[in-house]
N, C-alpha and C positions, 0 to 999 in steps of 0.2 A: 612678186614676192621677193623680199630682201634675201641676201646671201645667208644672213644669220638664221632667218626663218627656214630657208631651204635646208640648211645644215641640220637644224633641229628636227625637221620632218624626216630627213634621211636617217638620222640617228634613231628615231623611233621605229622606222621601218626595219632598220638593221637589227635592232633588239628583238623584234618579233621573228625575223628570219633566223637569228642565231638560236632563239629558244625553240623554234619549230623545226630546225634542221637536225637531222640525225642520219645514221646509216640507212641505206635503202633496205637492208635486211639485217635483222639483229643476229649477232653471232651466237652460235650454239656450241656448247662444250660437252664432250663425252666424259662422264665421271660418275663415281659412286657418291650418291647423296645419303645423308645420315638423318634418321628420324627417331622421334620419341612417340610412344603411344600414349595418348591422353584420352582416357575413357574409351569411346568407340571411334576415335579418329586419330589421324597421324598429325604431328606437328613437326615442322622442320627444326632440327636440333640447333640450339643456340651455342653449343660448344662442339669442339671436335672430339672424335672418339678417344684421342690420347689424353684428354683432360676431363672428359665426362666421367662421373662415378655413379653409376646406377645403383639403386637400392634393390634389396631382395624383393622379387615379385615384379620388377619392371619389365616392360616389353620395349625393345628397340628394333629398328629396321634399317636396312640398307637397300638402295635401289640403283641399279646401273642403267643410265639413260642419257639421252642428249637433251640438254636444256640450257637456256640462256642465264637463268638465275634462280634463286630460291622460290620466287613467286610462281614460276611455271614448271618447277621440277616435278617429275612423276613420282607418285607415292608407291611404296611397296604394295603389291597386290595380295589379295586373298585374306583368309582369316588370320587373326593375330591375338589369340586368347592364351594367356599365361598358363591357366590350368590344363589346357590341352597340350601345349608345347612342352611343358615341364612335368607332365603326368608321370613319366617313367624315371624322373630324376628326383630322388628323395632329398629333402632338406637335411643339412648336417650342421652341427655346431661349428662356429667359426668360419662358415662358408655362406655365400649367398647364391641364389639362382637368378639368372637373367635370361629371359626368353628373347631369341634373336630371329628375325625374319630376314632371309637373304633372297632378294629378288634380282636375278641376273639379267633382267630386261628382255627385250624382244630382238628378233633377228634384224629388224630395221635399225636398231641402235647399236648393233654389234660392230666391232671393227672388221674391216675387210678380211675375209678368210677365216673368221672365227664364228663359232656357234655357241650361243649362251646356254649354260647348264639350266636344268629345271629349277624353278623356285623351290626353296626348302626352308625349313625351320630347324632350330637347334636350341637346346637348353644348356647354357654354360654354368657350371658350378665352380665358382672362383672365390678367392679370399674376399673378405668383407670390404676391404679398401681398394679392390681392383677397379681399373678403369674399363671403359667399354672396349678399348683396343685390346686389353688383356683378355676380356671375355671372348672377343672375336677370335683371338689367337688360339684360345683353348678348343674351339670347335670348327674353325674354318681355315686352317692353314693349307697352303702357304699364302701369306699376305705379302704384298709388295707396296712399298712407300717410295716417294721421290725424295730428293734432298731437302725439300721444304716441308717434309712430314705429311704430304698429301697422300691419302690412301688411294693407291692405284689399282690394286687387284685383291680380290677375295677368292680363296680357294684356287689361286692361280689364274683367275679370269679378270680381265683379259690378259693375254700373254705379254702384250706390249702396249705402249701408250700410257698417257697419264694426264687427263684433263685437257686434251688437245682440242683446238677449235676444229670443228668439222663442217660448219656451214656458215653462210652469210659472208658479208664483205665489209665488216665493221672497220671504219677508218682507224688507222694506227694499229691494226691487228693483222699480222700476217697469217696466212693459212698454216696451220700446224702449231701456232703459238698456244701456250697455256694462258689462262687469264693473267697470271703474274708476269709472264714474259711479255705479253702484249702491252702491259702497262709500262714495262721498262724499255722495250724496243721502240725506237722512234721511226717506225716504218713510214717513209715519205710517199704518200699517194696523192699529193697535191692539196691545195687549200680547200677547206669546206666552204660552202656557200656563206655561212655565217662569218667566216674569217675574211672572205672577199668583201662582203658588205661592210664589215668593220673597217677594213682598209680604205674603202671608199669614203666612209664617214670621216676618218682621219684626214684624208686628202681634202675633202670639202671644208672641214673646219680650219685646216691650215690655209686654204685659199681665202676663207672668210677673214682670217686674222690679217693676212697680207693686204686684202682689199680695204679693211677698216683702217690699217696703219697708213696706207697711201691716201685715203680720203682725208684723214686728219691733217696730213702734211699739206694738202692742197686747200684746206678750208682756211 
């Protein structure tokens, strides 16, 4: 096999390696996820609570749990019926009612030394232009946010921490990093298999170029 063909074969193999290579275990993050009720199911919210503006009669939920991303995030548990949650909160002119489901999660997902409160529901009566964050503040204080406006605590739970990594050994993400911090910190844990393979391809292609140049000079 010529050097050029060998380099092409190695390049193809390296591409497959780099596409198939990932962390041995996906990182998990402990955080409050935000949900919208769509009929009889939950849908992961496409906006944050600080910008979402629910309508009168909407049901929204929050769940504290450990998950890697929105695809595997745990949904709020239990019934989520607006008429039940807001049965004792009459409608008023110039106000809207938003039903909130607050699921503090399980003991397995709780930070060390903390016990999750029982799941509860609340009906927030707020101004018609209020955001979800304002509705939440009306019924579930104290709230805690980090400097990036990430919701860290509802009703004071958890007492500390905010979106920290709690499991896995994802490359470039140090234990305790938040998702944003992990992207910004260049934690050096050695090159990945894909990077090593890519370096080998560069070396082989360079050798091929040198070999071709020398061959032309001697022809």
